[in-house]
DSSP file (Angstrom, degrees, kcal/mol; ACC not computed):
  #  RESIDUE AA STRUCTURE BP1 BP2  ACC     N-H-->O    O-->H-N    N-H-->O    O-->H-N    TCO  KAPPA ALPHA  PHI   PSI    X-CA   Y-CA   Z-CA
    1    1 A M     >        0   0    0      0, 0.0     4,-2.1     0, 0.0     5,-0.1   0.000 360.0 360.0 360.0 -36.4  -18.2    2.2  -19.9
    2    2 A E  H  >  +     0   0    0      1,-0.2     4,-2.2     2,-0.2     5,-0.2   0.866 360.0  52.7 -65.8 -36.2  -15.5    4.8  -19.9
    3    3 A Q  H  > S+     0   0    0      2,-0.2     4,-2.5     1,-0.2    -1,-0.2   0.886 108.4  50.5 -66.0 -38.6  -17.4    7.0  -17.3
    4    4 A L  H  > S+     0   0    0      2,-0.2     4,-2.6     1,-0.2    -2,-0.2   0.913 110.5  49.1 -64.5 -42.9  -17.7    4.0  -15.0
    5    5 A A  H  X S+     0   0    0     -4,-2.1     4,-2.5     2,-0.2    -2,-0.2   0.903 112.2  48.4 -63.7 -40.9  -13.9    3.3  -15.3
    6    6 A S  H  X S+     0   0    0     -4,-2.2     4,-2.7     2,-0.2    -2,-0.2   0.904 112.0  49.0 -66.3 -41.0  -13.2    6.9  -14.6
    7    7 A A  H  X S+     0   0    0     -4,-2.5     4,-2.5     2,-0.2    -2,-0.2   0.909 112.4  48.1 -64.5 -41.4  -15.5    6.9  -11.6
    8    8 A M  H  X S+     0   0    0     -4,-2.6     4,-2.8     2,-0.2     5,-0.2   0.920 112.2  49.0 -65.1 -42.9  -13.9    3.7  -10.2
    9    9 A Q  H  X S+     0   0    0     -4,-2.5     4,-2.6     1,-0.2     5,-0.2   0.919 111.8  49.6 -62.0 -43.2  -10.4    5.2  -10.7
   10   10 A G  H  X S+     0   0    0     -4,-2.7     4,-2.1     2,-0.2    -2,-0.2   0.923 113.1  46.0 -61.4 -44.9  -11.5    8.4   -8.9
   11   11 A F  H  X S+     0   0    0     -4,-2.5     4,-2.5     2,-0.2     5,-0.2   0.936 114.5  46.5 -64.3 -47.8  -13.0    6.5   -6.0
   12   12 A V  H  X S+     0   0    0     -4,-2.8     4,-2.5     1,-0.2    -2,-0.2   0.906 112.7  49.8 -64.0 -41.7  -10.0    4.1   -5.6
   13   13 A A  H  X S+     0   0    0     -4,-2.6     4,-2.4    -5,-0.2    -1,-0.2   0.896 111.0  50.3 -64.5 -39.0   -7.5    6.9   -5.9
   14   14 A L  H  X S+     0   0    0     -4,-2.1     4,-2.5    -5,-0.2    -2,-0.2   0.937 111.6  47.1 -63.2 -46.6   -9.4    8.9   -3.2
   15   15 A V  H  X S+     0   0    0     -4,-2.5     4,-2.8     1,-0.2     5,-0.2   0.901 111.8  51.8 -61.8 -40.5   -9.5    5.9   -0.9
   16   16 A A  H  X S+     0   0    0     -4,-2.5     4,-2.4     2,-0.2    -1,-0.2   0.915 110.2  48.2 -62.5 -43.2   -5.8    5.3   -1.5
   17   17 A R  H  X S+     0   0    0     -4,-2.4     4,-2.5     2,-0.2    -2,-0.2   0.925 113.5  47.2 -63.6 -43.7   -5.0    8.9   -0.6
   18   18 A L  H  X S+     0   0    0     -4,-2.5     4,-1.3     1,-0.2    -2,-0.2   0.908 113.0  48.5 -64.5 -42.2   -7.1    8.8    2.5
   19   19 A A  H  X S+     0   0    0     -4,-2.8     4,-0.7    -5,-0.2    -1,-0.2   0.904 113.5  48.3 -63.6 -40.7   -5.5    5.5    3.6
   20   20 A M  H  X S+     0   0    0     -4,-2.4     4,-0.7     1,-0.2     3,-0.4   0.919 111.8  46.9 -67.9 -44.2   -2.0    6.8    3.0
   21   21 A L  H  X S+     0   0    0     -4,-2.5     4,-2.8     1,-0.2     5,-0.3   0.747  95.4  77.4 -72.9 -20.8   -2.4   10.1    4.8
   22   22 A T  H  X S+     0   0    0     -4,-1.3     4,-2.4     1,-0.2     5,-0.3   0.906  93.2  48.0 -57.6 -46.7   -4.0    8.5    7.9
   23   23 A I  H  X S+     0   0    0     -4,-0.7     4,-1.5    -3,-0.4    -1,-0.2   0.879 116.2  45.1 -63.6 -36.3   -0.8    7.2    9.4
   24   24 A F  H  X S+     0   0    0     -4,-0.7     4,-1.5     2,-0.2    -2,-0.2   0.932 116.3  42.2 -74.2 -45.5    0.9   10.5    8.9
   25   25 A I  H  X S+     0   0    0     -4,-2.8     4,-2.8     2,-0.2     5,-0.3   0.894 114.7  50.1 -72.3 -39.0   -1.8   12.8   10.2
   26   26 A V  H  X S+     0   0    0     -4,-2.4     4,-2.5    -5,-0.3     5,-0.3   0.932 111.9  47.4 -65.1 -44.6   -2.7   10.6   13.2
   27   27 A S  H  X>S+     0   0    0     -4,-1.5     5,-2.3    -5,-0.3     4,-0.8   0.835 115.8  46.7 -67.0 -29.8    0.9   10.3   14.3
   28   28 A T  I  <>S+     0   0    0     -4,-1.5     5,-2.6     3,-0.2    -2,-0.2   0.947 119.1  36.7 -74.2 -49.6    1.4   14.1   14.0
   29   29 A V  I  <5S+     0   0    0     -4,-2.8    -2,-0.2     1,-0.2    -3,-0.2   0.836 126.1  36.4 -76.4 -33.6   -1.8   15.2   15.7
   30   30 A S  I  <5S+     0   0    0     -4,-2.5    -1,-0.2    -5,-0.3    -3,-0.2   0.626 135.0  10.5 -96.1 -12.5   -1.9   12.6   18.4
   31   31 A N  I  X5S+     0   0    0     -4,-0.8     4,-2.1    -5,-0.3    -3,-0.2   0.661 121.2  44.3-128.2 -64.3    1.8   12.2   19.1
   32   32 A K  I  4<S+     0   0    0     -5,-2.3     7,-0.2     2,-0.2    -3,-0.2   0.887 117.8  40.0 -64.0 -43.6    4.3   14.6   17.7
   33   33 A I  T >4<S+     0   0    0     -5,-2.6     3,-1.1    -6,-0.2    -1,-0.2   0.972 121.5  38.6 -73.3 -53.9    2.5   17.9   18.4
   34   34 A P  T 34 S+     0   0    0      0, 0.0     3,-0.2     0, 0.0    -2,-0.2   0.783 124.6  41.1 -70.8 -22.5    1.1   17.2   21.9
   35   35 A Q  T 3X S+     0   0    0     -4,-2.1     4,-2.5     1,-0.2     5,-0.2  -0.258  74.4 139.6-114.8  45.1    4.2   15.4   23.0
   36   36 A F  H <> S+     0   0    0     -3,-1.1     4,-2.4     1,-0.2     5,-0.2   0.917  70.9  46.2 -56.3 -51.0    6.7   17.7   21.4
   37   37 A S  H  > S+     0   0    0      1,-0.2     4,-2.2     2,-0.2    -1,-0.2   0.910 114.1  47.4 -62.6 -44.2    9.2   17.8   24.3
   38   38 A Q  H  > S+     0   0    0      1,-0.2     4,-2.3     2,-0.2    -1,-0.2   0.880 111.8  51.3 -64.9 -37.2    9.2   14.0   24.8
   39   39 A T  H  X S+     0   0    0     -4,-2.5     4,-2.7     2,-0.2    -2,-0.2   0.896 108.2  51.7 -67.2 -39.4    9.6   13.5   21.0
   40   40 A V  H  X S+     0   0    0     -4,-2.4     4,-2.4    -5,-0.2    -2,-0.2   0.916 109.6  50.4 -61.7 -43.1   12.6   15.9   21.0
   41   41 A E  H  X S+     0   0    0     -4,-2.2     4,-2.1     2,-0.2    -2,-0.2   0.923 111.9  47.4 -60.5 -44.6   14.1   13.8   23.8
   42   42 A Y  H  X S+     0   0    0     -4,-2.3     4,-1.2     1,-0.2    -2,-0.2   0.912 111.2  50.8 -63.2 -42.6   13.6   10.6   21.9
   43   43 A M  H  <>S+     0   0    0     -4,-2.7     5,-2.5     1,-0.2     4,-0.3   0.889 108.7  52.5 -62.5 -39.1   15.0   12.1   18.7
   44   44 A T  H ><5S+     0   0    0     -4,-2.4     3,-1.4     1,-0.2    -1,-0.2   0.918 107.2  51.8 -61.2 -44.4   18.1   13.2   20.7
   45   45 A S  H 3<5S+     0   0    0     -4,-2.1    -1,-0.2     1,-0.3    -2,-0.2   0.748 108.4  52.5 -65.8 -23.1   18.6    9.7   22.0
   46   46 A E  T 3<5S-     0   0    0     -4,-1.2    -1,-0.3    -3,-0.3    -2,-0.2   0.413 120.1-108.3 -93.2   1.0   18.4    8.4   18.4
   47   47 A G  T < 5 +     0   0    0     -3,-1.4    -3,-0.2    -4,-0.3    -2,-0.1   0.704  57.9 162.5  84.6  20.2   21.1   10.8   17.2
   48   48 A V      < -     0   0    0     -5,-2.5    -1,-0.3    -6,-0.1     2,-0.1  -0.601  40.1-122.3 -72.7 126.6   18.9   13.1   15.2
   49   49 A P  S    S+     0   0    0      0, 0.0     5,-0.2     0, 0.0    -1,-0.1  -0.453  86.8   0.1 -71.4 144.1   20.9   16.4   14.6
   50   50 A I  S  > S-     0   0    0     -2,-0.1     4,-2.8     3,-0.1     5,-0.2   0.930  79.6-170.2  44.8  63.9   19.2   19.6   15.8
   51   51 A P  H  > S+     0   0    0      0, 0.0     4,-2.7     0, 0.0     5,-0.2   0.816  75.3  52.5 -59.8 -37.5   16.2   17.7   17.1
   52   52 A K  H  > S+     0   0    0      2,-0.2     4,-2.4     1,-0.2     5,-0.2   0.952 115.9  40.6 -63.6 -47.3   13.9   20.7   17.9
   53   53 A A  H  > S+     0   0    0      2,-0.2     4,-2.7     1,-0.2     5,-0.2   0.897 114.9  52.9 -66.6 -39.8   14.3   22.1   14.4
   54   54 A A  H  X S+     0   0    0     -4,-2.8     4,-2.6     2,-0.2    -2,-0.2   0.907 110.8  46.8 -62.5 -41.2   14.1   18.6   12.9
   55   55 A L  H  X S+     0   0    0     -4,-2.7     4,-2.8     2,-0.2     5,-0.2   0.917 111.6  50.2 -68.3 -42.2   10.8   18.0   14.7
   56   56 A A  H  X S+     0   0    0     -4,-2.4     4,-2.1    -5,-0.2    -2,-0.2   0.929 113.8  46.3 -60.4 -43.7    9.4   21.3   13.7
   57   57 A G  H  X S+     0   0    0     -4,-2.7     4,-2.7     2,-0.2    -2,-0.2   0.904 111.5  51.7 -63.7 -41.4   10.4   20.6   10.1
   58   58 A A  H  X S+     0   0    0     -4,-2.6     4,-2.9     2,-0.2    -2,-0.2   0.916 108.5  50.8 -62.3 -43.3    8.9   17.1   10.2
   59   59 A I  H  X S+     0   0    0     -4,-2.8     4,-2.7     2,-0.2     5,-0.2   0.916 111.0  49.6 -61.2 -42.3    5.6   18.4   11.6
   60   60 A G  H  X S+     0   0    0     -4,-2.1     4,-2.6    -5,-0.2     5,-0.3   0.940 112.1  46.9 -61.0 -47.9    5.5   20.9    8.7
   61   61 A L  H  X S+     0   0    0     -4,-2.7     4,-2.6     1,-0.2     5,-0.3   0.919 114.5  48.3 -59.0 -43.9    6.2   18.3    6.1
   62   62 A L  H  X S+     0   0    0     -4,-2.9     4,-2.2    -5,-0.2    -2,-0.2   0.911 114.3  43.9 -66.1 -44.0    3.6   15.9    7.6
   63   63 A L  H  X S+     0   0    0     -4,-2.7     4,-2.4    -5,-0.2     5,-0.2   0.940 118.8  42.1 -68.7 -46.7    0.9   18.5    7.8
   64   64 A V  H  X S+     0   0    0     -4,-2.6     4,-2.4    -5,-0.2    -2,-0.2   0.931 117.1  48.2 -66.4 -44.6    1.4   20.0    4.4
   65   65 A G  H  X S+     0   0    0     -4,-2.6     4,-2.1    -5,-0.3    -2,-0.2   0.905 113.4  47.3 -62.6 -41.6    1.9   16.6    2.8
   66   66 A S  H  X S+     0   0    0     -4,-2.2     4,-2.7    -5,-0.3    -2,-0.2   0.917 112.1  49.0 -66.7 -43.6   -1.2   15.2    4.5
   67   67 A L  H  X S+     0   0    0     -4,-2.4     4,-2.4     1,-0.2     5,-0.3   0.902 109.7  53.6 -62.0 -40.1   -3.3   18.1    3.5
   68   68 A S  H  X>S+     0   0    0     -4,-2.4     4,-1.9     1,-0.2     5,-1.5   0.918 111.7  43.9 -60.4 -44.9   -2.0   17.8   -0.1
   69   69 A L  H  <5S+     0   0    0     -4,-2.1    -2,-0.2     2,-0.2    -1,-0.2   0.895 111.0  55.6 -67.9 -39.0   -3.1   14.2   -0.2
   70   70 A L  H  <5S+     0   0    0     -4,-2.7    -2,-0.2     1,-0.2    -1,-0.2   0.941 119.8  30.2 -58.0 -48.8   -6.4   14.9    1.4
   71   71 A L  H  <5S-     0   0    0     -4,-2.4    64,-1.8    -5,-0.2    -1,-0.2   0.716 101.1-128.3 -83.2 -21.8   -7.4   17.5   -1.2
   72   72 A G  T  <5 +     0   0    0     -4,-1.9    64,-3.1    -5,-0.3     2,-0.5   0.851  61.9 142.4  71.1  33.8   -5.5   15.9   -4.1
   73   73 A A  S   <S-     0   0    0     -5,-1.5    -1,-0.3    -6,-0.3     5,-0.2  -0.942  75.5 -10.5-113.5 125.6   -3.9   19.4   -4.6
   74   74 A W  S  > S+     0   0    0     -2,-0.5     4,-2.4    -3,-0.1     3,-0.4   0.921  85.8 169.9  52.2  44.9   -0.2   19.5   -5.6
   75   75 A T  H  >  +     0   0    0     -3,-0.3     4,-3.0     1,-0.2     5,-0.2   0.848  65.7  55.2 -60.1 -41.1   -0.2   15.8   -4.8
   76   76 A R  H  > S+     0   0    0      2,-0.2     4,-1.9     1,-0.2    -1,-0.2   0.901 110.8  46.2 -63.0 -39.0    3.2   15.0   -6.2
   77   77 A I  H  > S+     0   0    0     -3,-0.4     4,-2.4     2,-0.2    -2,-0.2   0.931 113.8  48.6 -67.2 -45.5    4.8   17.7   -4.1
   78   78 A G  H  X S+     0   0    0     -4,-2.4     4,-2.3     1,-0.2    -2,-0.2   0.901 111.0  49.9 -61.4 -41.8    2.9   16.6   -1.0
   79   79 A A  H  X S+     0   0    0     -4,-3.0     4,-2.2     1,-0.2    -1,-0.2   0.884 109.6  52.3 -64.4 -37.7    3.9   12.9   -1.6
   80   80 A F  H  X S+     0   0    0     -4,-1.9     4,-2.5    -5,-0.2    -2,-0.2   0.921 107.9  51.2 -63.4 -43.7    7.5   14.1   -2.0
   81   81 A F  H  X S+     0   0    0     -4,-2.4     4,-2.2     1,-0.2    -2,-0.2   0.931 112.2  46.3 -57.7 -46.5    7.3   15.9    1.4
   82   82 A L  H  X S+     0   0    0     -4,-2.3     4,-2.8     1,-0.2    -1,-0.2   0.870 110.8  53.1 -65.8 -35.7    6.0   12.8    3.0
   83   83 A L  H  X S+     0   0    0     -4,-2.2     4,-2.6     2,-0.2    -1,-0.2   0.894 107.2  51.3 -66.5 -39.8    8.6   10.7    1.3
   84   84 A V  H  X S+     0   0    0     -4,-2.5     4,-2.1     2,-0.2     5,-0.2   0.949 113.1  45.4 -61.0 -48.6   11.4   12.9    2.6
   85   85 A F  H  X S+     0   0    0     -4,-2.2     4,-2.9     1,-0.2     5,-0.2   0.944 113.0  50.8 -57.6 -48.1   10.0   12.6    6.2
   86   86 A L  H  X S+     0   0    0     -4,-2.8     4,-2.6     1,-0.2     5,-0.2   0.889 108.9  50.2 -61.1 -42.4    9.6    8.9    5.8
   87   87 A C  H  X S+     0   0    0     -4,-2.6     4,-2.2     2,-0.2    -1,-0.2   0.929 113.9  44.9 -63.1 -44.9   13.1    8.3    4.6
   88   88 A A  H  X S+     0   0    0     -4,-2.1     4,-2.4    -5,-0.2     5,-0.3   0.932 114.8  47.8 -65.0 -45.2   14.6   10.3    7.5
   89   89 A A  H  X S+     0   0    0     -4,-2.9     4,-2.6     1,-0.2     5,-0.4   0.899 112.1  50.1 -62.9 -40.5   12.4    8.6   10.1
   90   90 A T  H  X S+     0   0    0     -4,-2.6     4,-1.7    -5,-0.2    -1,-0.2   0.922 111.4  48.4 -64.4 -43.9   13.2    5.2    8.7
   91   91 A Y  H  < S+     0   0    0     -4,-2.2    -2,-0.2    -5,-0.2    -1,-0.2   0.925 120.7  34.8 -63.0 -45.9   16.9    5.8    8.8
   92   92 A Y  H  < S+     0   0    0     -4,-2.4     3,-0.2    -5,-0.2    -2,-0.2   0.843 129.4  29.0 -81.0 -33.6   17.0    7.2   12.3
   93   93 A F  H  < S+     0   0    0     -4,-2.6    -3,-0.2    -5,-0.3    -2,-0.2   0.597 121.9  42.2-109.8 -11.9   14.3    5.1   14.1
   94   94 A H     <  +     0   0    0     -4,-1.7     2,-2.0    -5,-0.4     3,-0.2  -0.194  64.3 143.2-128.5  43.0   14.2    1.8   12.3
   95   95 A D    >   +     0   0    0     -3,-0.2     3,-2.2     1,-0.2     4,-0.2  -0.486  15.5 167.1 -84.0  69.2   17.9    1.1   11.8
   96   96 A F  G >   +     0   0    0     -2,-2.0     3,-1.6     1,-0.3    -1,-0.2   0.757  65.4  72.1 -57.1 -27.8   17.6   -2.7   12.4
   97   97 A W  G 3  S+     0   0    0      1,-0.3    -1,-0.3    -3,-0.2    -2,-0.1   0.622  97.0  50.4 -67.5 -12.6   21.1   -3.3   11.1
   98   98 A T  G <  S+     0   0    0     -3,-2.2     2,-0.4     7,-0.0    -1,-0.3   0.430  90.8  97.3-101.5  -0.4   22.6   -1.7   14.3
   99   99 A I    <   -     0   0    0     -3,-1.6    -3,-0.0    -4,-0.2     6,-0.0  -0.759  45.0-176.1-101.0 132.6   20.5   -3.8   16.8
  100  100 A N        +     0   0    0     -2,-0.4    -1,-0.1     5,-0.0    -4,-0.0   0.813  59.7  92.9 -91.9 -35.6   21.9   -6.9   18.4
  101  101 A D  S  > S-     0   0    0      1,-0.2     4,-2.8     2,-0.1     5,-0.2  -0.458  71.3-144.2 -63.8 121.0   18.8   -8.1   20.4
  102  102 A P  H  > S+     0   0    0      0, 0.0     4,-2.2     0, 0.0    -1,-0.2   0.863  96.3  48.1 -58.7 -39.2   17.1  -10.5   18.1
  103  103 A L  H  > S+     0   0    0      2,-0.2     4,-2.4     1,-0.2     5,-0.2   0.945 115.2  43.8 -67.6 -47.0   13.5   -9.5   19.1
  104  104 A Q  H  > S+     0   0    0      1,-0.2     4,-2.6     2,-0.2     5,-0.2   0.879 112.8  53.5 -64.7 -37.5   14.2   -5.8   18.8
  105  105 A R  H  X S+     0   0    0     -4,-2.8     4,-2.0     2,-0.2    -1,-0.2   0.918 110.1  47.5 -62.4 -43.2   16.0   -6.4   15.5
  106  106 A Q  H  X S+     0   0    0     -4,-2.2     4,-2.2    -5,-0.2    -2,-0.2   0.922 112.3  49.3 -64.5 -44.0   13.0   -8.3   14.2
  107  107 A L  H  X S+     0   0    0     -4,-2.4     4,-2.1     1,-0.2    -2,-0.2   0.914 113.5  45.7 -61.7 -43.7   10.5   -5.6   15.3
  108  108 A Q  H  X S+     0   0    0     -4,-2.6     4,-2.5     2,-0.2   -12,-0.3   0.824 109.2  55.9 -71.6 -30.0   12.6   -2.8   13.7
  109  109 A T  H  X S+     0   0    0     -4,-2.0     4,-2.6    -5,-0.2    -1,-0.2   0.922 108.1  48.6 -64.2 -43.0   13.0   -4.9   10.5
  110  110 A I  H  X S+     0   0    0     -4,-2.2     4,-2.4     2,-0.2    -2,-0.2   0.924 112.3  48.1 -62.2 -44.6    9.2   -5.1   10.3
  111  111 A Q  H  X S+     0   0    0     -4,-2.1     4,-2.3     2,-0.2    -2,-0.2   0.898 111.4  50.9 -63.1 -40.4    8.9   -1.3   10.9
  112  112 A F  H  X S+     0   0    0     -4,-2.5     4,-2.0     2,-0.2    -2,-0.2   0.933 112.1  46.2 -61.1 -46.9   11.5   -0.7    8.2
  113  113 A L  H  X S+     0   0    0     -4,-2.6     4,-2.0     2,-0.2    -2,-0.2   0.860 109.8  54.5 -66.9 -35.3    9.7   -2.9    5.7
  114  114 A K  H  X S+     0   0    0     -4,-2.4     4,-2.2     1,-0.2    -1,-0.2   0.933 109.7  47.4 -60.4 -45.5    6.4   -1.3    6.6
  115  115 A N  H  X S+     0   0    0     -4,-2.3     4,-2.6     1,-0.2    -2,-0.2   0.852 108.0  55.8 -65.9 -33.5    7.9    2.1    5.8
  116  116 A L  H  X S+     0   0    0     -4,-2.0     4,-1.7     2,-0.2    -1,-0.2   0.901 108.3  48.2 -63.2 -40.2    9.3    0.7    2.6
  117  117 A A  H  X S+     0   0    0     -4,-2.0     4,-1.7     2,-0.2    -2,-0.2   0.905 110.9  50.0 -66.6 -41.6    5.8   -0.3    1.5
  118  118 A I  H  X S+     0   0    0     -4,-2.2     4,-2.4     1,-0.2    -2,-0.2   0.910 107.5  54.7 -61.9 -41.7    4.5    3.1    2.4
  119  119 A A  H  X S+     0   0    0     -4,-2.6     4,-2.6     1,-0.2    -1,-0.2   0.884 104.3  55.2 -59.2 -38.2    7.3    4.7    0.3
  120  120 A G  H  X S+     0   0    0     -4,-1.7     4,-1.5     2,-0.2    -1,-0.2   0.905 108.0  48.1 -61.3 -41.5    6.1    2.5   -2.6
  121  121 A G  H  X S+     0   0    0     -4,-1.7     4,-1.4     2,-0.2    -2,-0.2   0.907 111.4  49.8 -64.8 -42.0    2.6    4.0   -2.3
  122  122 A L  H  X S+     0   0    0     -4,-2.4     4,-2.0     1,-0.2    -2,-0.2   0.893 107.7  54.5 -64.1 -38.8    4.0    7.5   -2.1
  123  123 A L  H  X S+     0   0    0     -4,-2.6     4,-2.3     1,-0.2    -1,-0.2   0.845 103.2  56.6 -63.2 -32.6    6.1    6.9   -5.2
  124  124 A S  H  X S+     0   0    0     -4,-1.5     4,-2.9     2,-0.2     5,-0.3   0.871 106.4  49.5 -67.6 -34.5    3.0    5.8   -7.0
  125  125 A F  H  X S+     0   0    0     -4,-1.4     4,-1.9     2,-0.2    -2,-0.2   0.879 110.2  51.5 -68.2 -36.8    1.4    9.3   -6.2
  126  126 A L  H  < S+     0   0    0     -4,-2.0    -2,-0.2     1,-0.2    -1,-0.2   0.909 117.7  38.9 -62.2 -40.7    4.6   10.9   -7.5
  127  127 A A  H  < S+     0   0    0     -4,-2.3    -2,-0.2    -5,-0.1    -1,-0.2   0.898 132.5  19.8 -77.4 -42.2    4.3    8.9  -10.7
  128  128 A F  H  < S-     0   0    0     -4,-2.9     3,-0.4     1,-0.3    -3,-0.2   0.519  94.5-138.0-114.1  -8.4    0.6    8.9  -11.4
  129  129 A G     <  -     0   0    0     -4,-1.9    -1,-0.3    -5,-0.3    -2,-0.1  -0.342  44.3 -49.8  81.1-164.2   -0.8   11.8   -9.4
  130  130 A A  S    S-     0   0    0      1,-0.2     3,-0.2   -58,-0.2    -1,-0.2   0.573  76.6-118.9 -92.4 -12.1   -4.0   12.0   -7.3
  131  131 A G        -     0   0    0     -3,-0.4     6,-0.5     1,-0.2    -1,-0.2  -0.253  42.9 -59.5  92.8 172.7   -6.6   10.6   -9.7
  132  132 A P  S    S+     0   0    0      0, 0.0     2,-1.5     0, 0.0    -1,-0.2   0.764 122.1  68.5 -68.8 -26.7   -9.7   12.3  -11.2
  133  133 A W  S    S+     0   0    0     -3,-0.2     2,-0.3  -123,-0.1     3,-0.1  -0.483  90.3  83.0 -91.0  66.3  -11.5   13.0   -7.9
  134  134 A S  S  > S-     0   0    0     -2,-1.5     4,-2.3    -3,-0.1   -62,-0.2  -0.961  91.2-104.0-155.7 165.9   -9.0   15.6   -6.8
  135  135 A V  H  > S+     0   0    0    -64,-1.8     4,-2.7    -2,-0.3   -62,-0.2   0.924 123.4  52.8 -62.1 -44.1   -8.1   19.3   -7.2
  136  136 A D  H  > S+     0   0    0    -64,-3.1     4,-2.3     1,-0.2    -1,-0.2   0.908 109.7  48.6 -57.9 -42.5   -5.3   18.2   -9.5
  137  137 A G  H  > S+     0   0    0     -6,-0.5     4,-2.2   -65,-0.3    -1,-0.2   0.898 110.8  50.1 -64.3 -41.5   -7.7   16.2  -11.6
  138  138 A W  H  X S+     0   0    0     -4,-2.3     4,-2.5     2,-0.2    -2,-0.2   0.923 110.8  49.2 -62.7 -44.9  -10.2   19.1  -11.7
  139  139 A I  H  X S+     0   0    0     -4,-2.7     4,-2.6     1,-0.2    -2,-0.2   0.914 110.4  51.5 -61.3 -43.1   -7.4   21.5  -12.8
  140  140 A G  H  X S+     0   0    0     -4,-2.3     4,-2.1    -5,-0.2    -1,-0.2   0.898 110.4  48.3 -60.9 -41.2   -6.3   19.0  -15.5
  141  141 A R  H  X S+     0   0    0     -4,-2.2     4,-2.2     2,-0.2    -2,-0.2   0.910 111.6  49.8 -66.0 -41.7   -9.9   18.7  -16.8
  142  142 A R  H  X S+     0   0    0     -4,-2.5     4,-2.5     2,-0.2    -2,-0.2   0.909 110.6  49.9 -64.0 -41.9  -10.3   22.5  -16.9
  143  143 A Q  H  X S+     0   0    0     -4,-2.6     4,-2.6     1,-0.2    -1,-0.2   0.913 110.2  50.3 -62.9 -41.7   -7.0   23.0  -18.8
  144  144 A A  H  X S+     0   0    0     -4,-2.1     4,-2.1     2,-0.2    -1,-0.2   0.895 110.5  50.2 -63.5 -39.4   -8.1   20.3  -21.3
  145  145 A E  H  X S+     0   0    0     -4,-2.2     4,-1.6     2,-0.2    -2,-0.2   0.928 111.8  47.2 -63.5 -45.4  -11.4   22.1  -21.8
  146  146 A V  H  X S+     0   0    0     -4,-2.5     4,-1.1     1,-0.2    -2,-0.2   0.921 113.2  48.6 -63.1 -44.0   -9.7   25.5  -22.4
  147  147 A E  H  < S+     0   0    0     -4,-2.6    -1,-0.2     1,-0.2    -2,-0.2   0.864 111.3  49.5 -65.8 -35.8   -7.2   24.0  -24.8
  148  148 A S  H  < S+     0   0    0     -4,-2.1    -1,-0.2     1,-0.2    -2,-0.2   0.775 111.4  49.8 -75.0 -24.3   -9.9   22.2  -26.8
  149  149 A D  H  < S+     0   0    0     -4,-1.6    -1,-0.2    -5,-0.2    -2,-0.2   0.652  88.3 102.0 -85.0 -16.5  -12.0   25.4  -27.0
  150  150 A A  S  < S-     0   0    0     -4,-1.1     3,-0.1    -3,-0.2     2,-0.0  -0.443  82.5-109.4 -69.8 137.5   -9.0   27.5  -28.2
  151  151 A P        -     0   0    0      0, 0.0     2,-0.1     0, 0.0    -1,-0.1  -0.375  39.7 -99.5 -66.0 146.2   -9.1   28.2  -31.9
  152  152 A A        -     0   0    0      1,-0.1     2,-0.2    -4,-0.1    -4,-0.0  -0.414  42.5-107.5 -65.9 138.7   -6.4   26.4  -33.9
  153  153 A A        -     0   0    0     -2,-0.1    -1,-0.1     1,-0.1     3,-0.0  -0.455  31.4-121.9 -69.4 136.2   -3.4   28.6  -34.6
  154  154 A K        -     0   0    0     -2,-0.2     2,-0.2     1,-0.1    -1,-0.1  -0.563  29.5-108.9 -76.6 141.1   -3.1   29.7  -38.2
  155  155 A P        -     0   0    0      0, 0.0     2,-0.3     0, 0.0    -1,-0.1  -0.496  36.8-115.7 -68.0 139.6    0.1   28.7  -39.9
  156  156 A R        -     0   0    0     -2,-0.2    -3,-0.0    -3,-0.0     0, 0.0  -0.583  21.5-151.8 -78.3 134.6    2.3   31.8  -40.5
  157  157 A V        -     0   0    0     -2,-0.3    -3,-0.0    -3,-0.0    -1,-0.0  -0.932  24.7-117.6-105.1 124.0    2.9   32.7  -44.1
  158  158 A P        -     0   0    0      0, 0.0     2,-0.1     0, 0.0     5,-0.0  -0.340  29.4-123.6 -63.3 139.3    6.2   34.4  -44.6
  159  159 A S     >  -     0   0    0      1,-0.1     4,-0.6    -2,-0.0     3,-0.4  -0.417  15.7-118.4 -79.1 159.7    5.9   37.9  -46.0
  160  160 A K  T >4 S+     0   0    0      1,-0.2     3,-0.6     2,-0.2    -1,-0.1   0.810 113.4  60.1 -66.9 -29.6    7.6   39.0  -49.2
  161  161 A A  T 34 S+     0   0    0      1,-0.2    -1,-0.2     2,-0.2     0, 0.0   0.828 100.4  54.5 -68.9 -30.3    9.6   41.6  -47.3
  162  162 A A  T 34        0   0    0     -3,-0.4    -1,-0.2     1,-0.2    -2,-0.2   0.709 360.0 360.0 -75.5 -19.5   11.1   39.0  -45.0
  163  163 A A    <<        0   0    0     -4,-0.6    -1,-0.2    -3,-0.6    -2,-0.2   0.470 360.0 360.0 -78.3 360.0   12.4   37.1  -48.1
């Protein structure tokens, strides 16, 4: 029964990682990279400081964070990278509190709340890791095996000379 629970946890965590990384990798590969100049112009209009450097940094965070979630390797670091990107993007691009038009305000509120939900998922990866079907899980299992195979340390007996 324990093996079934572990397999189910591994499968669900893998699906969660894949679902989470999809929004980040698709927006990076289909929008930010091929439309770099247009994205920089949009970032400039939204008041992002040093937009070219910010976009290059964002692309780096998105690619490294997505790859980390895909493999389940250094997942907490990758989730943190994606969370940093998400917080900055939410602040600059979904600032519903500054919008007067009711329809645009509603649309940006929805986008803000969507990003808040995504942040919750990323925080769960920060808290709990990638699950057993991941590089991190494999490393953890190997470490546990090595530690369980290591001989128990003998207690030290003080020598008479030290007394």
